[in-house]
N, C-alpha and C positions, 0 to 999 in steps of 0.2 A: 504494499500499499504506500501511496505517496506520504500521506501523514497518518501516523499511528498514535495511539493514547500514549504510549511510553515517550514519544517525542514531545507531546503536549505537556505531559508530567514533568519531564526535565526542564522544559521551558519555564513552566510555573514555579518550580523549585528554585531555579535561578532568579526568576522574577521576583519572588518575594523576599529573597536575600538582597538582591540589588535595590529593592524598594527602600531599603533602609537608607541608602545613599540618596536616593530621590527625596526621602522625607528630611534628610539632613540639608539638602540643597533647598528643600521647600522653606525651611526655616531660615537659612541664611540669605538665599537669594530672594525668595517672594515676600517674606516677612520683613527681614532685616535690611533687605535692598543691598547686599554686599555680595559681589561675585568672588567667591572664594576659589582661587585657582590651586590651592595647596591640596585639594582634594585627592588627586592622583597619589601623591606621596603619603597622604595621611592614610589612605585606604591600604596601602602597602605596609605602612607602619603598623596598623592594627593587625593585619595578617602576621606579620613577622613576630610582634610581640606575643600575640595569641598562640602561634605555632611553637615558640620557644617554650612558653609556659605549659602548653598541652603536651609537648614531648617530655616534660619534666614530670608529668603525671597529674595535672591539675586542670582539667578541661573546663570547669566553671570559673576558677580563678583566672584562667586565660581570657575569658570574655570581659572580666572587670579590669584586668591589666591592660588589654588592648584599649578599652574605652578611656582609661586614664592617661595612657600614653598619647592618645590622640587629642584628649582635652588640653593637654599641655602644648601640643602642636597649635591648636586652635588659639590657645592663649598667646603664644608667640606671634602668630599672624595678626591678632588683635593689638598686640603691644606695639608692633611695627607701625601699624595704622593710626592708633590713638595717641601714642606717646611720642613716636619719632617722625611723625608726619609723612609717612611712606604712603602712597596711593594703594588702594585695596588690590588692584590688579597686579601691581609691582610686588606688593608684600606676599601675595599668594605665590608668585613666581619664585621669589627669593626662598621663602620656606620650602616650597616643593623641591627646589634645587638642593637645598641642605638635607633634606630628608633622604635623599638617595644614599648619601654616605651614612647616616645615621641607621638606615634600614640594613644596609650591609653589615654594618658594626654588630646590630643586634643579631642578624642571621648568622654572622660568621663565614657565610659563603653566598653564592648567588641564588641558591634554592634549597629548600628544605623537604624532606619526605617524612609524612605522618602516617605511613601505612601500618606501623606498629604502635602508634599512640592511640590512646583512648580519647575519643571526642564525645561532644554532647549528642552527635548523631548515633554513634555506635551504642551509646548508653540507652538512648530512646529505642533503638532497634531492639536491644535486649528485653526491655520492658514490654514491647509490643509483639514479642516473638510468638508465633503460632496464633496470631490473632488476625482479624480482618484488617486492622489498621497498620500491619507490618510493612506492606508495600508502599504506603503513604507516609511513613515515618519522617522522611526528609522534609516533604511538603508541609505536613502538619507543624513540625517544629519551626520551619521558616515562617509560616504563616502566623504562628504564635508570637514570634518575636516581632514581626511587622505590626501585628495587632496591639501588642503591649507598648511599642514605641509610639504607634499612632495615637493611642489613648493618652499615653504621657504627654505627648505633644498638645493634644487638644485641650488637656487639663492645664498645662503649663502656659499656654497662650492666653488663657483667660484669668490667670493670676496677676496680681499688681506688676510683677516683673515682666511677664510675658506681654501684658498690655503696653508696658513701656518700650519693649523691644519692637512690637508692632508700630507704635507711634514714632520711634527712631526712624523706622524704614520708611514711614510716610513723610516726616518732616523733622529732621534732626534739630534744626534751629527753634522749632516750636517746642520741642521737647526741652532743650537747653533753657529756654525761657520759662519753663514751668518748674524749674529747679530740680530737674532729672539730669543726671550726668550721662550723656550719650556714649562716652568712652566706657563706662561701666556696662550699659546695656549691650553695646557692640561686643564687648569682652565675653559677656554672659552668653550671648547669642552663638558666638564662634566657638567657644569651648563646648557647649552643648551639641552644636552641629558636628564638631570634630569627634566627639565621643560616639555619637551614633554612626558616623562614617567608619570609625575603629571597630565598632560591634559588628558591622557589615562585613568588613575586611576579615575579622577574625572568624566569623561563620563561614565565609566562603572558603577560607583555608582549611577548616574543619570538615566542611562539605566535601571538597575535592581531595582532601588528604595530601595536599601539597601547598607550598608557598614559593612564589617567584619573584625575583626583584622587580621584574617588569609588568607584574600582573596588575598594577594600578594604572597602567598606560591607557590614556582615553577615558578614564572613569568619569571625568567631568562631562564629556560628550555624552556618554551612556545615561548619566543621571539627568542631564539637562533634557535629552530626548524623552526620557520617562516623564520628567516634570512637565515639558511642553505638551506631550500627548494627554496627560492627565488634565492640564489646564484647558486643552481644547475639548476634551470630553465634557467638562463641566462648564465650558464656555466662559471660565474665570469670573463668573458673576454669582457662583453659588456660595453657600456658607463655607466657613473654614472647615468643618467635618466633612462636607461634601467634596471639597477640592483635595483634602488629604486622602479621602478613599480613591478619588480620581488619579492621584499620584501613584498609588499602589497598582490600581488596575493599568495605568499607563506603562509602569515597569513590567507588568506581566504581558501586556499586549506587545511591547517592544520586544521582548525575548521570544514571543511566539513568531513575530516578523522575522527575527534573525534565524530562528529553527527552520521557517520556511524557506528563507534565502539559501540556507546550507542544502536543503533537499533540491534546489535547482542547480547543484554542482557550482555554486559560487565560491570562489577561492576564499580561504580563511582571511587572507591578507586584505580583501575587499570589504570586510565587516566595518571597519573604520570609516570607510567611505560611505557605507550604507547609513551608519549612525549620522554622519554629517549631513547627508541628504535628507534623512528624517527630521532632524533638528532644523534645517533650512527651511524645508517645505512647511513645517508646522508653525514656524514663527512667521513665515511669509503669507500663510494661508489667508488671513484677513485683507492683506493688501491684493492678493491675487484675486480674491472674490470681488473686491471693490473694482479692480480693473476690468474684469469680465463683465459686471454689471454696467459698468460705464460704457464699455463697447457695445453691449446689447442696446441701451437707451439710444446711443448715437445711430446705431443701425435701424432701429425700430422708427426713427425719424425719417429714414430714407425708405422705408417700407420693407426692410430686410430683417432676417433673424439670425443674429450672430450665434446664438446657442446652437442653432441647427448646423451652421457651418462648422462649429468647433466640434460637434458630435461627429460629423463626417470626417474631420481631420484625424480625430482620435481613433474612429473605426478603421479608417484606411491605414494609418500608422500601425495599429495592433495586428491588422491582417498581414502586413508585410513583415513585421518582426516575428510573428508566428510561423510564417512560411520559411524564414530564413533559419529559425530554430529547429524546424522540422527537417530541412534539407541538410543543415550542417549540425550534427549531434554535439559536436565540441562547444557550441554557442548555445547550449540548452539554457544556460543561465539567463540568457536574454528574455525567457519566459516570465521572469520576475517582473521586468519592465513591461511586458505585456499585460501582466495582471494588474499593474498600477494603471496603465492606459484604460483597462477596462473598467476600473473603479471610477476613473475620472470621467469616462463616457457616460456611466450610469448617473453620476452625479450632475454632469451638465444636462443630460436628458430630463432628469427631474426638475431642474430649473427651467428648462425650456417648456415643459408642460405647465409648470406653475404660472410662467409668463403668459401663456395662452389662455389660462383659466381666469387670470386677474382682470382682464378688460371685461370678460363676461360677468364676473361678480360685480364689478363696478357699475356696469349698466343696469344690473338688477337693482 
């Protein structure tokens, strides 16, 4: 089969673990309005510290150690911003660069093997042995951590400190005039965000029973893709609980898209490009929609239908790509582009039908 339940289950398992990074970015980027580029190194730091402690025989202590180490990383990033006047983007780059050496020092080498170590996943597998839950123990544990962190964030963001962090993200000058120290709220937000990122890194290391020095590469892009997909699903107008749920769903959906891309024989090296394209399209989707709607209004004034023309272009291009993919088996990965064009065709077709019905409803 093209897509099996085992593939979907693996994607969901990774999705709920990576959702923690997306939730961390939800706090720092969406709430605090700080783009923390130290996420890549912070994620690896969490995995490195957690793996070392887990190999020593303390799987639960590994989670706390990873969170504590990454909270310190968040504190350093905030210190550079608030006390030394370094711009947030540059501060994240500086910390991320320094974390590479720290991660190597923590690991002692470029990768670690946890095959012989006891992890939280192996412990849960033992508890659910010979039960219907055994095949789903990894998914259940990852979902439990995502749910706990999500509930914590929802509670925290409604506390006085959480409300101050949200206000700092909206208008730091107003917060300062209200006798609230924006440096403190920024530091608290980045420390909590770093701790959640570290938890995700530690869980991933224990999940795949390995830790590599480059495993955090591109983590900002992955988390941002999940965050943007989640914001798109909730249209960024929902309540904070709805937006948080959307972030988790966006992470899972992103991993499913990646799993489907791999089934199209897409090279593993191209996954970063897929992530970048997903982020770019998600961010630019409102502007793309506005441009298409404007072209339709302009065409309607001339008695034409731009939506219909766009449908024809998408259909023709999808047919050509499908033909090429069938004739040249080595280019089967082009079917992924074909699937995107078909989705775009269906979306434009719906807008075309809505545009035809609107004048009729107006006439009534």
